[in-house]
Backbone as CSV, one residue per row, in Angstrom:
resi,resn,N_x,N_y,N_z,CA_x,CA_y,CA_z,C_x,C_y,C_z
1,MET,157.598,306.717,-2.662,157.588,307.130,-4.064,156.191,306.920,-4.674
2,TYR,155.608,305.755,-4.433,154.291,305.456,-5.005,153.218,306.360,-4.406
3,LYS,153.303,306.582,-3.087,152.291,307.409,-2.424,152.312,308.845,-2.945
4,LYS,153.505,309.372,-3.217,153.624,310.748,-3.703,152.912,310.915,-5.047
5,TYR,153.030,309.919,-5.918,152.447,310.020,-7.255,151.065,309.371,-7.355
6,LYS,150.558,308.843,-6.232,149.269,308.142,-6.258,148.127,309.059,-6.703
7,MET,147.959,310.206,-6.039,146.837,311.096,-6.351,146.897,311.646,-7.778
8,PRO,148.035,312.225,-8.219,148.120,312.730,-9.589,147.841,311.644,-10.628
9,LEU,148.348,310.437,-10.400,148.123,309.344,-11.346,146.639,309.011,-11.426
10,TRP,145.970,308.945,-10.272,144.535,308.636,-10.276,143.757,309.717,-11.010
11,LYS,144.142,310.997,-10.806,143.460,312.092,-11.509,143.632,311.945,-13.015
12,MET,144.835,311.563,-13.441,145.095,311.353,-14.867,144.241,310.199,-15.389
13,TYR,144.132,309.125,-14.609,143.326,307.974,-15.014,141.864,308.363,-15.169
14,ILE,141.369,309.231,-14.272,139.977,309.686,-14.357,139.747,310.368,-15.703
15,CYS,140.619,311.323,-16.042,140.485,312.065,-17.306,140.551,311.115,-18.491
16,ASN,141.503,310.191,-18.477,141.674,309.251,-19.588,140.445,308.363,-19.743
17,ASN,139.901,307.885,-18.625,138.753,306.989,-18.696,137.499,307.708,-19.172
18,ILE,137.342,308.986,-18.793,136.190,309.757,-19.273,136.246,309.835,-20.802
19,LEU,137.462,310.021,-21.334,137.631,310.105,-22.785,137.438,308.736,-23.438
20,LEU,137.891,307.685,-22.778,137.828,306.341,-23.366,136.412,305.779,-23.311
21,SER,135.867,305.613,-22.096,134.525,305.034,-21.994,133.916,305.276,-20.617
22,ALA,132.593,305.319,-20.562,131.893,305.583,-19.300,131.905,304.346,-18.399
23,LYS,131.885,303.154,-19.001,131.859,301.919,-18.205,133.108,301.808,-17.336
24,TYR,134.276,302.014,-17.949,135.524,301.951,-17.184,135.583,303.081,-16.172
25,ASN,135.058,304.250,-16.566,135.075,305.413,-15.694,134.340,305.102,-14.396
26,ARG,133.196,304.433,-14.496,132.419,304.084,-13.295,133.245,303.204,-12.366
27,CYS,133.900,302.190,-12.929,134.714,301.279,-12.123,135.851,302.026,-11.438
28,PHE,136.523,302.918,-12.190,137.649,303.657,-11.624,137.181,304.641,-10.566
29,LEU,136.006,305.253,-10.765,135.481,306.192,-9.765,135.287,305.476,-8.437
30,ILE,134.785,304.234,-8.481,134.603,303.445,-7.257,135.955,303.212,-6.599
31,HIS,136.965,302.816,-7.393,138.309,302.574,-6.861,138.900,303.844,-6.282
32,ILE,138.678,304.975,-6.965,139.204,306.265,-6.503,138.582,306.614,-5.154
33,LEU,137.269,306.390,-5.019,136.596,306.684,-3.750,137.191,305.836,-2.633
34,ILE,137.435,304.554,-2.906,138.026,303.654,-1.909,139.422,304.131,-1.541
35,TYR,140.231,304.496,-2.554,141.599,304.960,-2.294,141.598,306.262,-1.511
36,ASN,140.674,307.177,-1.852,140.603,308.463,-1.161,140.252,308.265,0.309
37,THR,139.279,307.411,0.611,138.888,307.152,1.998,140.051,306.508,2.745
38,GLY,140.787,305.613,2.078,141.949,304.962,2.693,143.029,305.974,3.024
39,ASN,143.281,306.907,2.108,144.302,307.934,2.335,143.904,308.849,3.490
40,GLU,142.614,309.196,3.567,142.139,310.066,4.643,142.313,309.380,5.996
41,LYS,142.025,308.088,6.055,142.172,307.341,7.314,143.641,307.282,7.738
42,GLU,144.534,307.080,6.746,145.969,307.013,7.055,146.465,308.345,7.613
43,MET,145.997,309.459,7.016,146.429,310.782,7.454,145.764,311.119,8.781
């Protein structure tokens, strides 16, 4: 269940953080990159 909604949720977080602040956006972008590489390795 979590894996299915992982990517869409992260995309939503990216959009929200861009609107909120650049500082948080940078931190989330790093986390997103880590999560994306992890997902690619799993697949």
